[in-house]
Every structure is written in structure tokens, then in C-alpha cells.
PyMOL Python script that loads the backbone (N, CA, C, O; Angstrom):
from pymol import cmd

cmd.read_pdbstr("""\
ATOM      1  N   UNK A   1      32.167 108.755  67.902  1.00  0.00           N
ATOM      2  CA  UNK A   1      33.370 109.484  68.810  1.00  0.00           C
ATOM      3  C   UNK A   1      33.885 108.484  68.973  1.00  0.00           C
ATOM      4  O   UNK A   1      33.212 107.501  69.280  1.00  0.00           O
ATOM      5  N   UNK A   2      35.413 108.403  68.800  1.00  0.00           N
ATOM      6  CA  UNK A   2      36.649 107.617  69.304  1.00  0.00           C
ATOM      7  C   UNK A   2      36.253 106.637  70.412  1.00  0.00           C
ATOM      8  O   UNK A   2      36.310 105.444  70.114  1.00  0.00           O
ATOM      9  N   UNK A   3      35.814 107.005  71.788  1.00  0.00           N
ATOM     10  CA  UNK A   3      35.997 106.658  73.547  1.00  0.00           C
ATOM     11  C   UNK A   3      34.432 106.175  73.498  1.00  0.00           C
ATOM     12  O   UNK A   3      33.727 107.139  73.794  1.00  0.00           O
ATOM     13  N   UNK A   4      33.879 105.344  73.302  1.00  0.00           N
ATOM     14  CA  UNK A   4      32.473 104.808  74.815  1.00  0.00           C
ATOM     15  C   UNK A   4      32.779 105.275  75.775  1.00  0.00           C
ATOM     16  O   UNK A   4      33.599 104.794  76.558  1.00  0.00           O
ATOM     17  N   UNK A   5      32.002 106.617  75.949  1.00  0.00           N
ATOM     18  CA  UNK A   5      32.517 106.919  77.383  1.00  0.00           C
ATOM     19  C   UNK A   5      31.668 106.525  78.584  1.00  0.00           C
ATOM     20  O   UNK A   5      32.022 106.777  79.735  1.00  0.00           O
ATOM     21  N   UNK A   6      30.201 105.715  78.183  1.00  0.00           N
ATOM     22  CA  UNK A   6      29.331 104.679  78.973  1.00  0.00           C
ATOM     23  C   UNK A   6      30.420 103.334  79.705  1.00  0.00           C
ATOM     24  O   UNK A   6      30.597 102.892  80.840  1.00  0.00           O
ATOM     25  N   UNK A   7      30.770 103.146  78.827  1.00  0.00           N
ATOM     26  CA  UNK A   7      31.552 101.651  80.039  1.00  0.00           C
ATOM     27  C   UNK A   7      32.932 102.397  80.117  1.00  0.00           C
ATOM     28  O   UNK A   7      33.823 101.565  80.291  1.00  0.00           O
ATOM     29  N   UNK A   8      33.352 103.514  80.057  1.00  0.00           N
ATOM     30  CA  UNK A   8      34.254 103.645  80.137  1.00  0.00           C
ATOM     31  C   UNK A   8      34.279 104.835  82.154  1.00  0.00           C
ATOM     32  O   UNK A   8      35.042 104.881  83.119  1.00  0.00           O
ATOM     33  N   UNK A   9      33.049 105.470  81.781  1.00  0.00           N
ATOM     34  CA  UNK A   9      33.124 105.919  82.970  1.00  0.00           C
ATOM     35  C   UNK A   9      31.566 104.756  84.393  1.00  0.00           C
ATOM     36  O   UNK A   9      30.757 105.071  85.265  1.00  0.00           O
ATOM     37  N   UNK A  10      31.919 103.818  83.897  1.00  0.00           N
ATOM     38  CA  UNK A  10      31.047 102.385  84.741  1.00  0.00           C
ATOM     39  C   UNK A  10      32.028 101.588  84.921  1.00  0.00           C
ATOM     40  O   UNK A  10      31.880 100.531  85.534  1.00  0.00           O
ATOM     41  N   UNK A  11      33.131 101.958  84.435  1.00  0.00           N
ATOM     42  CA  UNK A  11      34.701 100.688  84.605  1.00  0.00           C
ATOM     43  C   UNK A  11      34.940 100.865  85.913  1.00  0.00           C
ATOM     44  O   UNK A  11      35.389 101.862  86.478  1.00  0.00           O
ATOM     45  N   UNK A  12      34.379  99.105  86.666  1.00  0.00           N
ATOM     46  CA  UNK A  12      35.052  98.983  88.217  1.00  0.00           C
ATOM     47  C   UNK A  12      35.636  98.682  88.510  1.00  0.00           C
ATOM     48  O   UNK A  12      36.079  98.873  89.642  1.00  0.00           O
ATOM     49  N   UNK A  13      36.162  97.799  87.438  1.00  0.00           N
ATOM     50  CA  UNK A  13      37.629  97.459  87.746  1.00  0.00           C
ATOM     51  C   UNK A  13      38.815  98.347  87.895  1.00  0.00           C
ATOM     52  O   UNK A  13      38.946  99.543  87.637  1.00  0.00           O
ATOM     53  N   UNK A  14      39.943  97.154  88.544  1.00  0.00           N
ATOM     54  CA  UNK A  14      41.474  98.577  88.705  1.00  0.00           C
ATOM     55  C   UNK A  14      41.675  98.590  87.146  1.00  0.00           C
ATOM     56  O   UNK A  14      41.784  97.685  86.319  1.00  0.00           O
ATOM     57  N   UNK A  15      41.683 100.257  87.042  1.00  0.00           N
ATOM     58  CA  UNK A  15      42.246 100.774  86.047  1.00  0.00           C
ATOM     59  C   UNK A  15      43.187 100.826  85.853  1.00  0.00           C
ATOM     60  O   UNK A  15      43.622 101.305  84.805  1.00  0.00           O
ATOM     61  N   UNK A  16      44.034 100.270  86.950  1.00  0.00           N
ATOM     62  CA  UNK A  16      45.454 100.229  86.445  1.00  0.00           C
ATOM     63  C   UNK A  16      45.612  99.109  86.059  1.00  0.00           C
ATOM     64  O   UNK A  16      46.761  98.892  85.674  1.00  0.00           O
ATOM     65  N   UNK A  17      44.624  97.916  85.968  1.00  0.00           N
ATOM     66  CA  UNK A  17      44.826  96.789  84.895  1.00  0.00           C
ATOM     67  C   UNK A  17      44.404  97.142  83.220  1.00  0.00           C
ATOM     68  O   UNK A  17      44.897  96.788  82.149  1.00  0.00           O
ATOM     69  N   UNK A  18      43.171  98.071  83.612  1.00  0.00           N
ATOM     70  CA  UNK A  18      42.963  98.577  82.352  1.00  0.00           C
ATOM     71  C   UNK A  18      43.988  99.530  81.822  1.00  0.00           C
ATOM     72  O   UNK A  18      44.104  99.011  80.711  1.00  0.00           O
ATOM     73  N   UNK A  19      44.584 100.257  81.804  1.00  0.00           N
ATOM     74  CA  UNK A  19      45.641 100.731  80.978  1.00  0.00           C
ATOM     75  C   UNK A  19      46.797 100.453  81.364  1.00  0.00           C
ATOM     76  O   UNK A  19      47.625 101.354  81.233  1.00  0.00           O
ATOM     77  N   UNK A  20      47.246  99.180  81.945  1.00  0.00           N
ATOM     78  CA  UNK A  20      48.508  98.263  80.975  1.00  0.00           C
ATOM     79  C   UNK A  20      48.122  97.434  80.207  1.00  0.00           C
ATOM     80  O   UNK A  20      48.950  96.747  79.609  1.00  0.00           O
ATOM     81  N   UNK A  21      46.535  97.234  79.970  1.00  0.00           N
ATOM     82  CA  UNK A  21      46.249  96.086  79.022  1.00  0.00           C
ATOM     83  C   UNK A  21      46.009  96.911  77.961  1.00  0.00           C
ATOM     84  O   UNK A  21      46.054  96.464  76.815  1.00  0.00           O
ATOM     85  N   UNK A  22      45.688  98.386  78.254  1.00  0.00           N
ATOM     86  CA  UNK A  22      45.281  99.374  76.759  1.00  0.00           C
ATOM     87  C   UNK A  22      46.977  99.648  76.230  1.00  0.00           C
ATOM     88  O   UNK A  22      47.241 100.241  75.184  1.00  0.00           O
ATOM     89  N   UNK A  23      48.235  98.980  77.366  1.00  0.00           N
ATOM     90  CA  UNK A  23      49.527  99.737  76.340  1.00  0.00           C
ATOM     91  C   UNK A  23      49.983  98.499  75.854  1.00  0.00           C
ATOM     92  O   UNK A  23      51.022  98.537  75.194  1.00  0.00           O
ATOM     93  N   UNK A  24      49.286  97.095  76.081  1.00  0.00           N
ATOM     94  CA  UNK A  24      50.061  96.093  75.884  1.00  0.00           C
ATOM     95  C   UNK A  24      49.350  95.472  74.139  1.00  0.00           C
ATOM     96  O   UNK A  24      49.786  94.737  73.253  1.00  0.00           O
ATOM     97  N   UNK A  25      48.022  96.298  74.361  1.00  0.00           N
ATOM     98  CA  UNK A  25      47.158  96.513  73.000  1.00  0.00           C
ATOM     99  C   UNK A  25      47.378  97.725  71.792  1.00  0.00           C
ATOM    100  O   UNK A  25      47.282  97.793  70.566  1.00  0.00           O
ATOM    101  N   UNK A  26      47.678  98.486  72.746  1.00  0.00           N
ATOM    102  CA  UNK A  26      47.983  99.468  71.743  1.00  0.00           C
ATOM    103  C   UNK A  26      49.062  99.031  70.930  1.00  0.00           C
ATOM    104  O   UNK A  26      48.697  98.986  69.755  1.00  0.00           O
ATOM    105  N   UNK A  27      50.598  98.589  71.133  1.00  0.00           N
ATOM    106  CA  UNK A  27      51.970  97.898  70.674  1.00  0.00           C
ATOM    107  C   UNK A  27      51.468  97.213  69.674  1.00  0.00           C
ATOM    108  O   UNK A  27      51.691  97.534  68.506  1.00  0.00           O
ATOM    109  N   UNK A  28      50.234  95.498  70.239  1.00  0.00           N
ATOM    110  CA  UNK A  28      50.096  95.115  69.485  1.00  0.00           C
ATOM    111  C   UNK A  28      49.531  95.615  68.079  1.00  0.00           C
ATOM    112  O   UNK A  28      50.051  95.238  67.029  1.00  0.00           O
ATOM    113  N   UNK A  29      48.270  96.619  68.117  1.00  0.00           N
ATOM    114  CA  UNK A  29      48.168  97.118  67.229  1.00  0.00           C
ATOM    115  C   UNK A  29      49.085  98.025  65.800  1.00  0.00           C
ATOM    116  O   UNK A  29      48.958  97.938  64.579  1.00  0.00           O
ATOM    117  N   UNK A  30      49.958  98.827  66.644  1.00  0.00           N
ATOM    118  CA  UNK A  30      51.375  99.213  66.417  1.00  0.00           C
ATOM    119  C   UNK A  30      52.043  98.396  65.602  1.00  0.00           C
ATOM    120  O   UNK A  30      52.140  98.830  64.455  1.00  0.00           O
ATOM    121  N   UNK A  31      52.668  97.086  65.861  1.00  0.00           N
ATOM    122  CA  UNK A  31      52.752  96.158  65.217  1.00  0.00           C
ATOM    123  C   UNK A  31      52.133  95.303  64.052  1.00  0.00           C
ATOM    124  O   UNK A  31      52.554  95.358  62.897  1.00  0.00           O
ATOM    125  N   UNK A  32      51.262  94.638  64.398  1.00  0.00           N
ATOM    126  CA  UNK A  32      50.084  94.272  63.405  1.00  0.00           C
ATOM    127  C   UNK A  32      49.546  95.368  62.600  1.00  0.00           C
ATOM    128  O   UNK A  32      49.681  95.405  61.377  1.00  0.00           O
ATOM    129  N   UNK A  33      49.144  95.955  63.049  1.00  0.00           N
ATOM    130  CA  UNK A  33      47.897  96.843  62.511  1.00  0.00           C
ATOM    131  C   UNK A  33      46.457  96.204  63.435  1.00  0.00           C
ATOM    132  O   UNK A  33      46.349  95.456  64.406  1.00  0.00           O
ATOM    133  N   UNK A  34      45.458  96.956  62.537  1.00  0.00           N
ATOM    134  CA  UNK A  34      44.230  96.831  63.213  1.00  0.00           C
ATOM    135  C   UNK A  34      43.036  97.982  61.696  1.00  0.00           C
ATOM    136  O   UNK A  34      43.213  99.112  61.240  1.00  0.00           O
ATOM    137  N   UNK A  35      41.868  96.839  61.399  1.00  0.00           N
ATOM    138  CA  UNK A  35      41.321  97.899  60.495  1.00  0.00           C
ATOM    139  C   UNK A  35      40.018  98.820  60.864  1.00  0.00           C
ATOM    140  O   UNK A  35      39.069  99.108  60.135  1.00  0.00           O
ATOM    141  N   UNK A  36      40.312  99.256  62.463  1.00  0.00           N
ATOM    142  CA  UNK A  36      40.073 100.035  63.360  1.00  0.00           C
ATOM    143  C   UNK A  36      40.842 101.142  63.159  1.00  0.00           C
ATOM    144  O   UNK A  36      40.159 101.971  63.759  1.00  0.00           O
ATOM    145  N   UNK A  37      41.841 101.776  62.711  1.00  0.00           N
ATOM    146  CA  UNK A  37      42.625 102.308  62.902  1.00  0.00           C
ATOM    147  C   UNK A  37      42.018 103.624  62.275  1.00  0.00           C
ATOM    148  O   UNK A  37      41.918 104.718  62.830  1.00  0.00           O
ATOM    149  N   UNK A  38      41.509 103.158  60.575  1.00  0.00           N
ATOM    150  CA  UNK A  38      41.943 104.467  59.603  1.00  0.00           C
ATOM    151  C   UNK A  38      40.175 104.340  60.409  1.00  0.00           C
ATOM    152  O   UNK A  38      39.505 105.289  59.999  1.00  0.00           O
ATOM    153  N   UNK A  39      39.610 103.711  61.088  1.00  0.00           N
ATOM    154  CA  UNK A  39      38.075 104.848  61.191  1.00  0.00           C
ATOM    155  C   UNK A  39      38.984 105.931  62.862  1.00  0.00           C
ATOM    156  O   UNK A  39      38.243 106.804  63.315  1.00  0.00           O
ATOM    157  N   UNK A  40      40.060 105.825  63.405  1.00  0.00           N
ATOM    158  CA  UNK A  40      39.681 106.421  64.216  1.00  0.00           C
ATOM    159  C   UNK A  40      40.924 107.461  64.065  1.00  0.00           C
ATOM    160  O   UNK A  40      41.457 108.036  65.014  1.00  0.00           O
ATOM    161  N   UNK A  41      41.186 107.557  63.080  1.00  0.00           N
ATOM    162  CA  UNK A  41      41.984 108.591  62.334  1.00  0.00           C
ATOM    163  C   UNK A  41      43.687 108.181  62.952  1.00  0.00           C
ATOM    164  O   UNK A  41      44.257 109.223  63.274  1.00  0.00           O
ATOM    165  N   UNK A  42      44.332 107.259  63.111  1.00  0.00           N
ATOM    166  CA  UNK A  42      45.240 106.567  63.352  1.00  0.00           C
ATOM    167  C   UNK A  42      45.439 106.862  65.126  1.00  0.00           C
ATOM    168  O   UNK A  42      46.475 107.061  65.761  1.00  0.00           O
ATOM    169  N   UNK A  43      44.318 106.811  65.490  1.00  0.00           N
ATOM    170  CA  UNK A  43      45.062 106.937  67.038  1.00  0.00           C
ATOM    171  C   UNK A  43      44.412 105.946  68.018  1.00  0.00           C
ATOM    172  O   UNK A  43      43.388 105.885  68.698  1.00  0.00           O
ATOM    173  N   UNK A  44      46.028 104.836  67.636  1.00  0.00           N
ATOM    174  CA  UNK A  44      46.192 103.827  68.200  1.00  0.00           C
ATOM    175  C   UNK A  44      45.900 103.628  69.448  1.00  0.00           C
ATOM    176  O   UNK A  44      45.744 102.422  69.637  1.00  0.00           O
ATOM    177  N   UNK A  45      45.661 104.621  70.965  1.00  0.00           N
ATOM    178  CA  UNK A  45      45.831 103.946  72.126  1.00  0.00           C
ATOM    179  C   UNK A  45      44.177 104.136  72.430  1.00  0.00           C
ATOM    180  O   UNK A  45      43.598 103.473  73.291  1.00  0.00           O
ATOM    181  N   UNK A  46      43.426 105.278  71.476  1.00  0.00           N
ATOM    182  CA  UNK A  46      42.275 105.456  72.002  1.00  0.00           C
ATOM    183  C   UNK A  46      41.799 104.521  71.157  1.00  0.00           C
ATOM    184  O   UNK A  46      40.790 104.346  71.840  1.00  0.00           O
ATOM    185  N   UNK A  47      41.643 103.731  70.221  1.00  0.00           N
ATOM    186  CA  UNK A  47      41.357 102.200  69.667  1.00  0.00           C
ATOM    187  C   UNK A  47      42.006 101.468  70.538  1.00  0.00           C
ATOM    188  O   UNK A  47      41.112 101.118  71.308  1.00  0.00           O
ATOM    189  N   UNK A  48      42.978 101.017  70.909  1.00  0.00           N
ATOM    190  CA  UNK A  48      42.497  99.606  72.031  1.00  0.00           C
ATOM    191  C   UNK A  48      41.811 100.086  73.280  1.00  0.00           C
ATOM    192  O   UNK A  48      40.963  99.278  73.658  1.00  0.00           O
ATOM    193  N   UNK A  49      41.905 101.003  73.928  1.00  0.00           N
ATOM    194  CA  UNK A  49      40.977 101.250  75.324  1.00  0.00           C
ATOM    195  C   UNK A  49      39.927 100.877  74.231  1.00  0.00           C
ATOM    196  O   UNK A  49      39.473  99.824  74.679  1.00  0.00           O
ATOM    197  N   UNK A  50      39.287 101.125  73.075  1.00  0.00           N
ATOM    198  CA  UNK A  50      37.310 101.194  72.411  1.00  0.00           C
ATOM    199  C   UNK A  50      37.358  99.504  72.389  1.00  0.00           C
ATOM    200  O   UNK A  50      36.322  98.852  72.259  1.00  0.00           O
ATOM    201  N   UNK A  51      38.628  98.905  72.525  1.00  0.00           N
ATOM    202  CA  UNK A  51      38.732  97.383  72.098  1.00  0.00           C
ATOM    203  C   UNK A  51      38.336  97.024  73.296  1.00  0.00           C
ATOM    204  O   UNK A  51      37.410  96.215  73.260  1.00  0.00           O
ATOM    205  N   UNK A  52      38.645  97.284  74.204  1.00  0.00           N
ATOM    206  CA  UNK A  52      39.035  96.385  75.352  1.00  0.00           C
ATOM    207  C   UNK A  52      37.734  96.674  76.623  1.00  0.00           C
ATOM    208  O   UNK A  52      37.342  95.915  77.509  1.00  0.00           O
ATOM    209  N   UNK A  53      37.089  98.748  76.102  1.00  0.00           N
ATOM    210  CA  UNK A  53      35.827  98.275  76.769  1.00  0.00           C
ATOM    211  C   UNK A  53      34.870  97.936  76.405  1.00  0.00           C
ATOM    212  O   UNK A  53      33.900  97.762  77.143  1.00  0.00           O
ATOM    213  N   UNK A  54      34.872  97.716  74.966  1.00  0.00           N
ATOM    214  CA  UNK A  54      33.839  96.668  74.132  1.00  0.00           C
ATOM    215  C   UNK A  54      33.694  95.978  74.326  1.00  0.00           C
ATOM    216  O   UNK A  54      32.538  95.560  74.262  1.00  0.00           O
ATOM    217  N   UNK A  55      35.068  94.929  74.891  1.00  0.00           N
ATOM    218  CA  UNK A  55      34.844  93.759  74.560  1.00  0.00           C
ATOM    219  C   UNK A  55      35.808  93.088  73.391  1.00  0.00           C
ATOM    220  O   UNK A  55      35.817  91.858  73.429  1.00  0.00           O
ATOM    221  N   UNK A  56      36.263  93.428  72.815  1.00  0.00           N
ATOM    222  CA  UNK A  56      36.232  92.618  71.338  1.00  0.00           C
ATOM    223  C   UNK A  56      37.608  92.374  71.588  1.00  0.00           C
ATOM    224  O   UNK A  56      38.327  91.634  70.916  1.00  0.00           O
ATOM    225  N   UNK A  57      37.996  93.147  72.763  1.00  0.00           N
ATOM    226  CA  UNK A  57      39.298  92.108  72.966  1.00  0.00           C
ATOM    227  C   UNK A  57      39.684  92.047  74.688  1.00  0.00           C
ATOM    228  O   UNK A  57      39.565  93.115  75.289  1.00  0.00           O
ATOM    229  N   UNK A  58      40.089  90.960  75.394  1.00  0.00           N
ATOM    230  CA  UNK A  58      39.634  90.668  76.490  1.00  0.00           C
ATOM    231  C   UNK A  58      40.994  90.169  76.848  1.00  0.00           C
ATOM    232  O   UNK A  58      41.742  89.419  76.220  1.00  0.00           O
ATOM    233  N   UNK A  59      41.152  90.801  78.084  1.00  0.00           N
ATOM    234  CA  UNK A  59      42.749  90.246  78.830  1.00  0.00           C
ATOM    235  C   UNK A  59      42.753  89.783  80.056  1.00  0.00           C
ATOM    236  O   UNK A  59      41.991  90.041  80.989  1.00  0.00           O
ATOM    237  N   UNK A  60      43.486  89.215  80.009  1.00  0.00           N
ATOM    238  CA  UNK A  60      44.189  88.360  81.099  1.00  0.00           C
ATOM    239  C   UNK A  60      45.792  88.658  81.787  1.00  0.00           C
ATOM    240  O   UNK A  60      46.802  88.763  81.091  1.00  0.00           O
ATOM    241  N   UNK A  61      45.767  88.797  83.760  1.00  0.00           N
ATOM    242  CA  UNK A  61      46.618  89.017  83.903  1.00  0.00           C
ATOM    243  C   UNK A  61      47.677  87.360  83.826  1.00  0.00           C
ATOM    244  O   UNK A  61      47.264  86.321  83.311  1.00  0.00           O
ATOM    245  N   UNK A  62      48.552  87.473  84.241  1.00  0.00           N
ATOM    246  CA  UNK A  62      49.958  86.125  84.254  1.00  0.00           C
ATOM    247  C   UNK A  62      49.846  86.284  85.778  1.00  0.00           C
ATOM    248  O   UNK A  62      49.197  87.323  85.890  1.00  0.00           O
ATOM    249  N   UNK A  63      50.039  85.962  86.659  1.00  0.00           N
ATOM    250  CA  UNK A  63      51.376  85.972  87.649  1.00  0.00           C
ATOM    251  C   UNK A  63      52.562  85.250  87.454  1.00  0.00           C
ATOM    252  O   UNK A  63      53.483  85.345  88.265  1.00  0.00           O
TER     253      UNK A  63
END
""", "prot")
cmd.dss("prot")
cmd.show_as("cartoon", "prot")
cmd.util.cbc("prot")
cmd.orient("prot")
């Protein structure tokens, strides 16, 4: 499975922030590449969301 459903269902923070972080991470993956892309059959956005939900990538918002 590409997305871990339990963390996604249990996500209690701001979904808009998750979406913005996933968009930014997907862009980073597109530009630099990632070893997980081949495992996920080239699905960049799904890989980005998975990395954020599993805390492989941590995001923060700057004001």
C-alpha cells in the first residue's frame, strides 16, 4: 500500500498545512529525486504524503 491509512485517518492537525507540505515535498522529490519513487511506481504526491505522515520528512511553517 502506498499511503499508510491509519496515520492519515488519525491525523488531527491542520489538513491544509498537510496539503501545503505535501505539495512542497512533491516538488522537492520531482527536482531532486528520491529512492522511494521506484517503490511507489513513480507516484510523487503519494510518496510525499507518506513521508510526511510517517515523519520521515518533518515540515514547519515560517511566518
